[in-house]
N, C-alpha and C positions, 0 to 999 in steps of 0.2 A: 321918405317923402317921394322918392323916385318910384318906388313900388306902388304907393297909393295913387300917384299920377297915372301910371300905366293901367292900373285897375279901373280908374275913372275913365280913361280913354276907351278902354274896351267896352265897359258898360254903356257909356254914352254912345258909342258907335253901334252897338247891338240894339239898344232901345231907341235910338234916334233922338236922344235928348242932347241938344246942342250945348246947354250950360254945363253938363258933365264933361263933354268933350273939351270945352274951353278951360274949365278948372283943371282937367287932367294935363293939358298942355302947359298951363302955368306952373303946376306943381312939378312936372318933370323938368322944366327949364330952371326953376329955382333950385331944385335938388341937385341938378348937374352943376350949376354955378357954385353952390356951397361945397359940393364934393371936390371940384377942381381947386377952389380956394384952400380947402383943408389939405389937399394932396400936395400943394406947392409950399405949404408951411405957414400960410397966413392964418392968424387967429380969426375964428368965426364965432361971434357971440361970446367972446371972452374965453373960448376954449381953443386949445392948441389943435385938436382934431375934431372933425365933424363926422359922426357916424350916422 
C-alpha cells in the first residue's frame, strides 16, 4: 500500500494530476498507520501482522 501510494505521488506530480497526488498521500498515510499498528502488536483486520 505504501509503495502504491508513493508511485501515485510520483505519477501525479509528474503529470500534474492532483487526484493522483491526493490518492497517493492517502494511501501512504493509511499504509504507514497499518504498518505501525502491526509492528507494535495490534491486530489489523483480524491478522496478527500486516504486510
